[in-house]
DRENTORKE-512111 format. One line per 4 residues: number of its first residue (from 1); their letters; for each residue x, y, z of C-alpha. Coordinates in Angstrom, 1 decimal. Example, Ala and Ser with C-alpha at 12.3 -4.5 7.8 and 13.67 -1.06 7.14 Angstrom:
<rs>
1) as) 12.3,-4.5,7.8  13.7,-1.1,7.1
</rs>
This chain:
<rs>
1) mlrl) 70.3,150.8,74.7  72.2,154.2,74.1  73.1,154.2,77.7  74.2,150.6,77.5
5) lhdl) 76.5,151.2,74.7  77.8,154.1,76.5  78.4,151.8,79.5  80.1,149.2,77.3
9) ryav) 82.5,151.8,75.5  83.5,153.3,78.8  84.0,149.9,80.5  86.3,148.9,77.5
13) rtll) 88.1,152.1,77.8  88.6,151.7,81.8  89.7,148.1,81.4  92.3,148.8,78.8
17) kkpg) 93.9,151.5,80.9  94.9,148.8,83.3  96.0,146.0,81.2  97.8,144.2,83.8
21) ftli) 95.0,144.2,86.1  92.6,143.2,83.2  94.9,140.3,82.1  95.4,139.0,85.5
25) avmt) 91.4,139.1,86.1  90.7,137.4,82.7  93.0,134.6,83.1  91.9,133.8,86.5
29) lalg) 88.4,133.8,85.3  89.4,131.6,82.2  90.9,128.9,84.4  87.7,128.7,86.6
33) iggs) 85.2,129.0,83.6  87.4,126.9,81.4  87.9,124.0,83.9  83.9,124.1,84.5
37) taif) 83.1,124.1,80.9  85.7,121.2,80.3  84.2,119.0,83.1  80.6,120.0,82.2
41) tvvn) 81.4,118.8,78.6  82.0,115.4,80.1  79.1,115.4,82.2  77.0,116.8,79.5
45) aall) 78.1,113.7,77.0  77.8,110.9,79.8  74.7,111.8,81.7  72.7,114.5,80.1
49) rglp) 73.1,113.8,76.2  72.1,110.3,76.5  73.3,107.3,74.4  73.6,107.5,70.8
53) yksp) 70.7,105.3,70.1  66.8,105.8,69.5  64.9,106.5,72.6  67.7,105.2,74.9
57) drly) 65.7,105.7,77.9  63.6,102.6,77.0  66.9,100.3,76.7  67.8,97.9,79.5
61) hlwe) 70.6,95.4,80.1  69.4,92.2,81.4  71.4,90.2,84.1  70.7,86.9,85.9
65) stpq) 71.2,87.1,89.4  72.8,84.4,91.5  73.0,83.4,95.2  76.9,83.2,95.1
69) refs) 78.5,85.9,97.1  81.6,86.1,94.8  79.6,86.1,91.5  76.2,87.9,92.1
73) qref) 75.2,88.4,88.5  76.2,86.8,85.3  75.3,86.6,81.6  72.9,84.0,80.4
77) sypd) 72.9,81.0,78.2  71.7,80.8,74.8  68.6,78.8,75.9  67.7,81.3,78.3
81) yqdy) 67.8,83.9,75.6  65.2,81.9,73.6  63.0,81.5,76.9  63.0,85.3,77.6
85) qqnq) 61.9,86.1,74.1  58.7,84.6,75.0  57.5,87.8,76.8  55.0,90.5,76.2
89) aleg) 56.8,93.4,78.0  59.7,94.2,75.5  59.4,95.6,72.0  62.5,93.6,71.3
93) laay) 65.2,91.3,72.9  68.7,91.2,71.5  71.5,89.2,72.5  75.5,89.7,71.9
97) tggg) 78.6,88.1,73.1  82.4,88.9,72.7  84.7,87.8,70.2  88.0,88.5,68.0
101) gilt) 90.3,86.9,65.6  92.9,87.6,62.6  91.5,89.5,59.7  92.8,88.8,56.3
105) grge) 92.1,90.4,52.9  92.4,94.0,51.8  95.6,94.6,53.6  97.9,93.0,56.1
109) perv) 96.5,90.4,58.5  95.2,92.4,61.5  93.8,91.3,65.0  90.3,92.7,65.7
113) faps) 87.7,92.8,68.0  84.7,91.0,66.4  81.7,90.5,68.7  78.7,88.8,67.5
117) asan) 75.2,89.8,67.7  71.6,88.7,67.1  70.0,89.7,64.0  67.8,92.3,65.8
121) ffsv) 70.5,93.9,67.8  70.8,96.8,65.8  67.0,97.4,65.3  66.7,96.9,69.0
125) lgvd) 69.0,99.8,69.5  67.6,101.8,66.7  71.0,102.1,64.7  70.8,102.2,61.0
129) pilg) 73.6,101.9,58.7  75.1,104.3,56.6  76.2,101.9,53.8  74.5,98.6,52.8
133) rtfq) 72.3,96.8,55.7  72.5,95.5,59.1  71.7,91.5,59.9  68.5,90.2,58.5
137) pged) 66.3,87.7,60.5  67.7,84.1,60.2  71.3,85.3,59.5  71.9,84.6,63.3
141) kpga) 70.9,80.7,62.7  73.5,78.0,62.7  74.6,77.4,59.3  73.4,80.6,57.7
145) prtl) 75.7,82.8,55.3  78.7,84.3,57.2  78.2,88.0,57.0  80.2,91.1,58.7
149) vlty) 79.1,94.5,59.5  82.1,97.0,59.9  82.1,100.0,62.5  83.0,103.4,60.9
153) gmwq) 86.4,103.6,62.4  87.4,100.3,60.7  86.1,101.2,57.6  88.0,104.4,57.6
157) rrfg) 91.1,103.1,59.1  91.5,99.6,56.9  89.5,100.5,54.0  89.9,104.2,53.4
161) gdpg) 86.3,104.7,53.5  85.7,102.9,50.2  81.9,102.8,49.6  82.8,99.7,47.4
165) ivgq) 83.5,97.4,50.3  79.8,96.3,50.6  79.7,92.9,49.1  83.3,92.1,49.3
169) altl) 84.8,88.9,51.0  87.1,89.1,54.2  88.7,86.3,56.1  88.2,86.1,59.8
173) ngds) 90.2,83.4,61.5  90.3,81.4,58.2  86.6,81.6,57.4  85.3,83.6,54.7
177) ytvi) 82.7,86.7,55.3  80.7,89.0,53.4  80.6,92.5,54.3  77.1,93.6,54.2
181) gvlp) 77.1,97.1,55.8  78.8,100.0,57.7  77.5,101.5,60.7  77.6,105.4,61.4
185) asfq) 80.5,106.9,63.1  78.0,108.0,66.0  77.5,104.5,66.8  79.7,103.3,69.9
189) falr) 78.9,100.4,72.0  80.8,100.9,75.5  80.0,97.0,76.4  82.3,95.4,74.1
193) nadl) 85.3,96.5,72.1  84.2,96.3,68.5  85.8,96.5,65.1  83.3,94.7,63.2
197) wrpy) 80.1,92.7,63.9  79.3,89.0,63.1  75.7,87.4,63.5  75.5,85.6,66.5
201) qpte) 75.2,81.9,65.3  75.4,79.3,68.5  76.9,76.2,68.3  75.6,73.1,69.1
205) aqlt) 76.7,73.2,72.8  75.5,76.8,73.1  71.9,75.6,72.0  71.8,72.7,74.4
209) rrfm) 73.8,73.6,77.5  72.1,75.8,80.2  75.2,76.0,82.1  77.2,77.7,79.3
213) hgtn) 76.8,81.3,80.3  78.1,84.0,78.0  75.2,85.5,76.2  74.5,89.2,77.1
217) ligr) 70.9,90.6,76.8  69.7,94.1,75.8  65.9,94.7,75.8  63.6,97.7,74.7
221) lkre) 60.5,98.5,76.8  57.3,98.7,75.0  56.1,102.4,75.3  53.0,101.4,77.4
225) vsva) 55.1,99.2,79.7  56.9,100.3,82.9  59.9,98.9,84.2  58.1,97.6,87.2
229) qaqt) 55.9,95.6,84.8  58.5,94.3,82.8  60.6,93.3,85.5  57.5,91.2,87.1
233) elsl) 56.7,89.6,83.7  60.7,88.7,83.1  61.1,87.5,86.8  58.1,84.9,86.2
237) iakr) 59.9,83.6,83.2  63.2,83.5,85.5  61.1,81.4,88.1  60.0,79.0,85.3
241) ieqe) 63.3,78.5,84.1  64.7,77.8,87.8  61.9,75.3,88.5  62.4,73.5,85.0
245) hnqs) 66.4,73.7,85.0  67.0,73.7,89.0  70.4,72.0,88.6  72.0,74.8,86.7
249) hagt) 69.7,77.7,87.8  68.7,77.1,91.4  68.4,80.5,93.2  68.8,82.7,90.1
253) glkl) 66.9,85.6,89.1  66.6,88.4,86.6  67.3,92.1,87.2  66.9,95.1,84.6
257) iplq) 69.3,97.8,84.6  69.1,100.8,82.4  71.6,100.8,79.7  72.8,104.3,80.5
261) eqvv) 73.7,103.2,84.0  75.2,99.9,82.7  77.6,102.1,80.7  78.3,105.0,83.0
265) gqvk) 77.1,103.9,86.3  80.7,103.4,87.5  81.8,106.8,86.6  78.8,108.9,87.5
269) pili) 79.9,109.4,91.1  83.4,110.3,89.6  81.9,113.0,87.3  79.7,114.2,90.3
273) vlla) 82.8,114.8,92.4  84.8,116.4,89.7  82.1,118.8,88.8  81.8,119.9,92.4
277) avgf) 85.5,120.1,92.5  85.8,122.6,89.7  83.0,124.6,90.7  84.9,125.0,94.1
281) vlli) 87.8,126.3,91.8  85.4,128.8,89.9  84.2,130.0,93.4  87.9,130.8,94.6
285) acan) 88.4,132.4,90.9  85.5,134.7,91.6  86.5,135.5,94.9  89.9,136.3,93.7
289) vasl) 88.7,138.6,91.1  86.4,140.2,93.3  89.0,141.0,95.7  91.1,142.5,92.9
293) lltr) 88.0,144.7,91.9  87.4,145.8,95.6  91.1,146.8,95.8  90.9,148.6,92.5
297) slar) 87.6,150.5,93.5  89.5,152.2,96.3  91.4,153.8,93.7  88.4,155.0,92.0
301) qkev) 86.9,156.5,94.9  87.1,160.1,93.9  86.0,159.1,90.4  82.8,157.5,91.8
305) airs) 82.4,160.5,94.3  82.6,163.1,91.4  80.2,161.3,89.4  77.9,161.1,92.4
309) alga) 78.3,164.8,93.1  77.3,165.7,89.6  74.0,163.9,90.0  74.7,160.2,89.2
313) srwr) 72.3,157.7,91.1  73.8,154.9,92.8  71.8,152.4,90.6  73.6,154.2,87.6
317) virq) 77.2,153.8,89.3  76.2,150.1,90.1  75.3,149.3,86.6  78.4,151.0,85.3
321) llte) 80.7,149.0,87.5  78.4,145.8,86.8  79.1,146.2,83.2  83.0,146.3,83.7
325) slll) 82.5,143.0,85.7  80.3,141.4,83.0  82.7,142.4,80.4  85.7,140.9,82.3
329) svag) 83.6,137.8,82.9  82.7,137.5,79.1  86.4,137.9,78.2  87.3,135.1,80.9
333) gvag) 84.5,132.9,79.4  85.9,133.2,76.0  89.4,132.6,76.9  87.9,129.7,79.4
337) llva) 86.2,128.1,75.9  89.9,127.6,74.7  91.0,126.2,78.0  88.1,123.9,77.8
341) ywgi) 88.8,122.9,74.2  92.4,122.2,74.9  91.4,120.5,78.2  89.0,117.9,76.7
345) hglv) 91.3,116.9,74.1  94.4,116.9,76.3  92.3,114.8,78.6  91.2,112.1,76.0
349) avlp) 94.8,112.0,74.7  96.4,110.9,78.2  93.8,108.3,78.7  94.5,104.5,77.9
353) daqv) 92.8,103.2,74.8  91.0,100.4,76.8  89.2,103.1,79.1  88.3,105.4,76.1
357) nalp) 86.7,102.3,74.5  85.0,101.5,77.7  83.6,105.0,78.0  82.7,106.0,74.2
361) flks) 81.1,109.4,75.2  84.8,110.4,75.7  85.3,110.0,71.7  82.3,112.2,70.9
365) lrid) 83.2,115.2,73.4  82.6,118.5,71.6  81.6,122.2,72.2  78.1,122.2,71.0
369) tsil) 75.2,124.7,71.5  74.6,123.6,74.9  78.1,123.9,76.0  78.5,127.4,74.6
373) lfsf) 74.8,128.4,76.2  76.3,126.9,79.5  79.8,128.7,79.1  77.9,132.1,78.5
377) glsl) 75.4,131.5,81.3  78.4,130.8,83.5  80.3,133.8,82.3  77.2,136.1,83.2
381) ltgv) 76.7,134.4,86.4  80.3,134.7,87.6  80.2,138.4,86.5  77.5,139.1,88.8
385) ifgl) 78.7,137.1,91.6  82.1,138.8,91.7  81.1,142.1,90.6  77.9,142.7,92.7
389) apal) 79.9,143.1,96.2  82.6,145.5,94.8  79.8,147.6,93.1  77.5,147.9,96.0
393) qssr) 80.8,149.0,98.2  81.8,151.5,95.6  78.6,153.1,95.0  78.2,154.6,98.3
397) pdln) 81.5,156.7,99.0  81.4,159.6,101.7  81.7,162.5,99.7  83.1,164.7,102.1
401) evlk) 86.0,162.6,103.0  86.8,161.4,99.6  86.7,164.8,97.7  89.0,166.3,100.5
405) eggr) 92.3,167.5,99.1  95.0,165.3,100.1  92.2,162.9,101.7  93.8,159.3,102.2
409) ntag) 92.2,155.8,101.7  92.0,153.5,104.8  92.4,149.9,105.2  89.7,149.6,107.6
413) gtgh) 85.9,149.6,107.1  83.5,147.4,105.0  86.0,147.0,102.0  88.7,145.5,104.3
417) rlrs) 86.1,143.1,105.8  85.0,142.0,102.3  88.6,141.3,101.1  89.2,139.5,104.2
421) afvv) 86.1,137.4,104.0  87.0,136.7,100.2  90.5,135.4,101.4  88.9,133.1,104.1
425) teia) 86.7,131.5,101.7  89.4,131.0,99.2  91.4,129.2,101.7  88.7,127.3,103.0
429) lavv) 87.5,125.9,99.5  91.4,125.2,98.9  91.4,123.0,102.1  88.5,121.1,100.9
433) llvg) 89.9,120.4,97.6  93.4,119.5,99.0  92.2,117.2,101.4  90.0,115.3,98.6
437) aglm) 93.2,115.4,96.5  95.1,114.0,99.4  92.4,111.3,100.2  92.4,110.1,96.6
441) mksl) 96.1,110.0,95.7  96.5,108.1,99.2  93.9,105.6,98.1  95.5,105.3,94.6
445) lrll) 99.0,104.6,96.3  97.1,102.0,98.6  95.6,100.3,95.6  98.5,100.0,93.4
449) qsdi) 100.7,98.7,96.4  97.9,96.0,97.3  99.1,92.4,97.4  98.3,90.8,94.1
453) gfnp) 99.9,87.6,94.8  103.0,88.1,92.8  105.7,90.8,91.8  104.9,92.5,88.9
457) qnvl) 108.2,94.3,88.4  110.3,93.1,85.2  107.4,91.3,83.8  106.3,91.5,80.0
461) tmtv) 103.1,90.5,78.7  102.0,90.0,75.2  99.0,88.0,73.5  99.9,85.6,70.8
465) vlpg) 97.3,84.2,68.5  98.1,81.5,65.8  96.4,81.4,62.6  93.5,79.0,63.3
469) akyt) 93.4,77.4,59.8  97.0,76.1,60.1  96.7,75.3,63.8  93.7,73.3,64.1
473) eank) 95.4,70.3,66.0  96.0,70.5,69.6  99.7,69.0,69.1  100.7,71.8,66.8
477) qidf) 99.3,74.4,69.2  101.3,72.7,72.2  104.4,72.4,69.9  104.6,75.9,68.7
481) faql) 104.2,77.3,72.5  106.9,74.9,73.8  109.2,76.0,71.0  108.4,79.6,71.5
485) kerv) 109.2,79.6,75.2  112.6,77.8,74.6  113.3,80.6,72.0  112.4,83.4,74.3
489) qslp) 114.1,82.1,77.6  117.4,81.7,75.5  117.3,85.5,74.8  119.8,87.6,77.1
493) gvag) 118.0,89.3,79.9  115.1,86.8,80.1  114.7,85.0,83.5  111.7,82.9,82.7
497) agtv) 108.5,82.6,80.4  105.2,81.0,80.8  101.6,81.4,79.4  98.2,81.8,80.5
501) dnlp) 95.1,82.2,78.6  93.8,85.2,80.8  96.1,87.7,82.6  95.4,88.7,86.2
505) lngg) 92.9,91.4,87.1  90.7,90.6,83.7  88.1,88.4,85.3  87.0,85.8,83.1
509) nttr) 84.6,82.9,82.8  83.7,80.8,85.8  82.5,77.0,86.6  80.7,75.3,89.4
513) fyvd) 82.4,72.3,91.1  82.2,70.0,94.1  84.5,67.6,95.7  84.1,64.1,94.5
517) gdpi) 83.2,61.8,97.4  81.6,64.6,99.5  77.7,65.0,99.4  76.7,66.2,96.2
521) pppg) 75.3,69.8,97.2  71.9,70.9,96.5  71.1,72.7,93.0  72.6,76.1,93.0
525) qave) 75.1,75.4,96.1  78.3,74.1,94.3  81.2,76.4,94.7  81.7,78.9,91.8
529) anfr) 85.4,79.7,90.7  87.3,81.6,88.0  89.6,79.4,85.9  92.8,79.7,84.2
533) vvde) 94.8,77.6,81.6  98.6,78.0,82.3  101.5,76.0,81.4  104.2,74.5,83.8
537) syfp) 106.3,77.6,83.8  103.7,80.3,84.5  103.8,80.1,88.5  107.6,80.0,88.6
541) tlgv) 107.9,83.0,86.2  105.6,85.2,88.3  107.1,84.0,91.2  103.7,82.8,92.9
545) plia) 104.7,80.3,95.6  103.7,76.7,95.7  101.8,75.9,99.2  101.3,72.1,98.6
549) grlf) 101.7,69.2,96.0  103.4,70.1,92.9  103.2,72.0,89.5  102.3,71.1,86.2
553) derd) 104.9,69.2,84.3  105.4,67.0,81.3  103.3,64.0,82.7  100.2,66.1,82.3
557) kada) 99.5,65.4,78.7  96.5,65.3,76.7  95.8,61.6,77.3  96.7,61.7,80.9
561) pgvv) 94.2,61.9,83.7  92.6,65.4,84.2  94.5,67.4,86.7  93.9,71.0,88.4
565) iigk) 95.9,73.1,90.8  93.6,75.0,93.1  94.3,78.3,94.6  94.6,79.0,98.6
569) svad) 91.2,80.4,99.0  89.7,77.3,97.4  91.7,75.1,99.7  90.6,77.2,102.8
573) rvfa) 86.9,77.2,101.8  86.3,73.6,100.5  89.2,71.7,102.4  89.1,73.3,105.6
577) grdp) 91.2,71.0,108.0  91.7,68.3,105.0  94.5,67.8,102.5  93.2,68.5,99.1
581) igrg) 96.3,66.8,97.3  94.8,63.9,95.3  91.0,64.8,95.8  89.1,64.8,92.9
585) ikya) 86.7,67.5,91.8  83.7,67.1,89.5  81.6,69.7,87.8  77.8,70.7,88.6
589) sieg) 76.5,70.5,85.0  79.2,68.0,83.3  79.4,64.3,83.3  82.8,62.9,83.3
593) ppdr) 85.9,61.6,85.5  86.8,63.9,88.1  90.0,66.2,87.8  92.7,65.3,90.7
597) ivgv) 94.2,68.1,92.5  97.9,68.1,92.2  98.9,71.2,93.8  97.8,74.3,95.8
601) iadv) 98.9,77.6,94.9  99.1,81.1,96.7  96.2,83.4,95.9  96.5,85.8,92.7
605) kiag) 94.1,88.6,92.0  92.1,87.4,89.1  89.4,90.0,89.3  89.6,94.0,90.0
609) ldea) 92.5,95.4,92.4  89.6,96.4,94.9  87.8,93.4,94.9  88.2,90.5,97.3
613) tkpv) 90.3,87.5,96.3  88.1,85.0,94.3  88.4,81.2,94.1  90.1,80.0,91.0
617) lyyp) 91.3,76.8,89.5  94.2,76.3,87.1  94.3,73.7,84.2  97.2,72.8,82.4
621) frqv) 97.7,74.0,78.9  98.8,70.6,77.6  95.3,69.3,78.3  93.5,72.3,77.3
625) pspg) 95.4,73.8,74.5  94.2,76.7,72.1  95.7,78.8,69.3  95.6,81.8,71.3
629) tnlv) 97.3,82.6,74.9  99.2,85.3,76.8  103.1,85.1,76.8  104.4,86.1,80.2
633) vrtt) 108.3,86.9,80.2  110.3,87.7,83.4  113.3,89.7,82.5  116.5,91.0,84.7
637) gdpt) 115.9,94.7,83.3  113.4,96.9,81.7  110.9,94.4,80.2  109.8,96.5,77.3
641) alaa) 113.5,96.7,76.0  113.0,92.9,75.1  109.6,93.2,73.2  111.2,93.8,69.7
645) airn) 113.5,90.5,70.2  110.7,88.5,71.6  108.3,89.6,68.6  111.2,88.8,66.3
649) qtrt) 111.5,85.2,67.8  107.8,84.7,67.4  107.3,85.8,64.0  110.4,83.6,63.0
653) lepe) 108.4,80.6,64.2  105.3,81.7,62.7  105.2,84.7,60.1  101.3,84.8,60.5
657) valf) 101.1,85.1,64.2  99.3,88.0,65.6  100.8,89.8,68.5  99.1,92.7,70.5
661) nvka) 98.7,93.8,73.9  102.4,94.2,74.5  102.6,95.7,77.9  104.6,95.7,81.1
665) meqv) 102.6,93.9,83.7  102.9,97.0,85.8  101.4,99.0,83.0  98.5,96.2,82.7
669) isds) 97.9,96.9,86.6  97.9,100.6,86.1  95.6,100.5,83.4  93.1,98.1,85.0
673) paaf) 89.5,99.6,85.5  89.9,99.8,89.3  93.1,101.8,89.2  92.0,104.0,86.3
677) mrrf) 88.7,104.9,88.1  90.8,106.2,91.0  93.8,107.6,89.1  91.6,109.5,86.7
681) pall) 89.9,111.7,89.3  92.7,111.6,91.6  95.0,113.5,89.0  92.2,115.8,88.1
685) isvf) 91.2,116.8,91.8  95.0,117.2,92.1  95.5,119.7,89.3  92.2,121.5,90.6
689) agva) 93.6,121.6,94.1  96.8,123.1,92.8  95.0,126.0,91.1  93.1,126.5,94.0
693) llla) 96.2,126.6,96.2  97.6,129.1,93.9  94.9,131.4,93.6  94.5,131.2,97.4
697) slgi) 97.8,132.1,98.2  97.7,135.1,95.5  94.4,136.1,97.4  96.0,136.2,101.0
701) ygvv) 99.2,137.9,99.3  97.2,140.7,97.8  95.1,141.4,100.8  98.3,141.6,103.2
705) sysv) 100.2,143.6,100.5  97.3,146.1,100.2  97.1,146.3,103.8  100.7,147.4,104.2
709) sqqt) 100.4,149.9,101.6  97.4,151.4,103.2  99.3,151.3,106.6  102.6,153.0,105.5
713) hyig) 101.9,156.0,107.7  100.9,154.1,110.6  104.2,151.8,110.3  106.3,154.9,109.9
717) vrma) 104.9,156.3,113.0  105.3,153.1,115.1  108.9,152.8,113.8  109.7,156.5,114.5
721) lgaq) 108.5,155.8,118.2  111.2,152.8,118.5  109.3,149.8,117.1  111.9,147.3,116.0
725) asdi) 111.5,145.6,112.7  110.6,142.1,114.3  107.7,144.0,115.8  106.5,145.1,112.3
729) lkmv) 107.0,141.9,111.0  105.1,140.1,113.7  102.2,142.5,113.3  101.7,141.9,109.5
733) lrqg) 102.0,138.2,109.7  99.7,138.3,112.7  97.0,139.9,110.2  97.8,137.6,107.4
737) ltla) 97.9,134.4,109.3  94.8,135.2,111.5  92.7,135.4,108.0  94.7,131.9,106.8
741) lagm) 93.9,130.2,110.2  90.3,131.3,110.1  90.0,129.8,106.6  91.6,126.7,107.5
745) avgl) 89.1,126.2,110.4  86.3,127.0,108.1  87.8,124.5,105.5  88.7,121.9,108.1
749) aaal) 84.7,121.6,109.2  83.7,121.7,105.3  86.2,118.8,104.7  85.0,116.7,107.3
753) altr) 81.5,117.1,106.1  82.1,117.0,102.4  84.5,114.4,101.9  82.0,111.8,103.0
757) llrt) 81.0,112.0,99.4  84.1,110.3,98.4  83.8,107.1,100.6  82.8,105.0,97.3
761) llfe) 86.1,105.9,95.6  88.5,105.4,98.2  90.3,102.0,98.8  91.4,101.3,102.6
765) vqtt) 91.4,105.0,103.4  89.1,106.7,105.6  87.5,110.0,104.8  88.8,111.2,108.1
769) datt) 92.3,110.1,107.7  94.3,112.2,110.3  97.5,111.9,108.1  96.0,113.6,105.1
773) favv) 94.3,116.2,107.0  97.6,117.1,108.9  99.7,117.4,105.9  97.3,119.5,103.9
777) lsal) 97.0,121.9,106.8  100.5,122.1,107.3  101.4,122.5,103.9  98.7,125.1,103.5
781) fvva) 100.0,126.9,106.7  103.6,127.2,105.0  102.2,128.5,101.8  100.1,131.0,103.5
785) llac) 103.1,132.0,105.9  105.1,132.5,102.8  102.4,134.8,101.1  102.5,136.7,104.3
789) ylpa) 105.9,137.0,104.6  106.8,138.7,101.4  104.7,141.8,101.9  105.7,141.7,105.8
793) rrat) 109.5,141.8,104.9  108.7,144.7,102.7  107.0,146.6,105.7  109.9,146.2,107.8
797) rvdp) 112.0,148.2,105.3  109.6,151.4,105.6  111.6,154.5,106.0  110.0,156.6,108.8
801) lval) 110.8,159.9,107.3  109.6,159.0,104.1  106.4,157.5,105.7  105.7,160.5,107.9
805) rye) 105.6,162.5,104.8  103.5,160.1,103.1  100.2,162.1,103.5
</rs>
């Protein structure tokens, strides 16, 4: 122990004597360790820590599988939920569905997310309230008292954490609800945005209609039941449902997905790629610091030789040098924790709220004991990695050569080869990161530039919800939005305005249909399509071209025959070679007269940017009105500049209206899940690649610069014998660029092998994209050339007379 303390004291004194070297080494390690710790914090929260529920490994999300190519899985109907409750494999089966509205009472009216859940929802998840209680059996039945459970965030934000909120009445969408409890801060439910929860009290239609999908199911396995056993039993129930309700469930089945996978399945490959990328940065940092230590060790050869001559063993010298390396790494680890702390908070701060809500583990990122242990272990590991080679090299000096009076160091030998190997490694790793970043950035650009069916520039969107109690009649809803459009269109800078119930790229509900007069398709074979409710000016506002027929107009009133506009993909698939205008469509599970097709419109991306165009049906707002819809406004300039004016016009018409999600359409596209899932890793890998490029360029600069300083005598002799400055420049550049090209060759091979892991994250870009590889290698060559040129230029200025007296 005394020897260790002595080594530590000596290491501290040694490092303090060279503050510049120590600062550079610590900051280099801080970047690598800090980045690794930050990404590991996210990975730990998402993949290792588990969901904040009781025994989360036994929780599974259930989906109904379908034979439809475009819609391979969907939610269940409420009668399906009732049937699946008759199982012996699950400890509990809970249901939930989305929802929202306008909350009043105890403050200003506010739009809130208010999903509904079955009475056993929280008990199945294993979540207990911190105040009051959750739902009791029977409270999810039709006609039961209306109750609310607040989320912790809502309780703090709107009610200031008032413990007296339990038992008080709040009004949601004009209906009175009683607050019965408050959920803990740790409760996050990624699959639905929620400010408060209501009991899932099904309507008469939901109780009786098998085709009304929209009920999500979560089950908890019994401890003695395996996943395979549960799948088998639930599949038998699914088969029975299919046989008894073949018209609506033909070809359907059931699949179980672990809840953890349901929540983080999409981001898991991204996190693994990011962890690998930041690991490369850490390796580059280690190689850089190792190169610095090797360079420094040459200046300490005489010190080590004297200690060896006085009897110090080789192990004693190695231990002392490793102590200095570990001390550097621990200091780098401490600084890295600060980098990680700032990094994870900065990361969450720049993410869109929708994505943070969809990935709730981001809200609970913290540097806990496991993170501290990871950082400490990583620091020790890096200390050994970058310290071992220099320690081994320095521990065996040639005593006769080093102790000679006037003896000089040479640039050759093992030390030079090790430094060169470190530089080659740094450049190779930098190539891999730069190629990965280039591929992902190109993929992101391709995605954002993909054809969505309309021009999103200069378009403002906002959700408008009327107070339900005042606008129960369809005519009032229609009149309000007609007046609102007139007011908005009269504003300077507005080129057009329309409404749609669900914006593009947001998916939505589906319906199954067939053509009236055609043979009725077998059960389960009817075409399934998304649907939208739009007004007559929606398509002109977005600039979606009409292909055939007409748009909606004043003739399409509530008392007029039902009409529909179909997307081009529907026309191509269902009416190939036939004129669809005037034909009727009927629905697989709904009796009634057919809706007449009055127009064919160009396709618009309804689902994700990276998904194939899906069939869609459009219905007129005048025939399917509602108190809430999205206003879409085309402007002649910056759309967000008109947001305040449009908000004022809306509130002038109805002071109690709720306005939210005010965004430019380009922002809607940028914030969509498909764009986020590519932009987020692309930006982070680009940052890592930039750091890697900087460290690699510093590494090659350091090696070439040190080589020049060691060859001062040789350069002087050559110049004295008549060598020109250009000859010296070429010689030094050749030495440096040889290392750079070797690293680029190794990196190219590694990139070709490793970028295949990015295949699932790329959009319309091959992992072997020649342009990306060429740009990366060219840019890296230019950087390497510049890093070599600076010391090479200095070498050309060597004075032969001074150089010949160097020794």
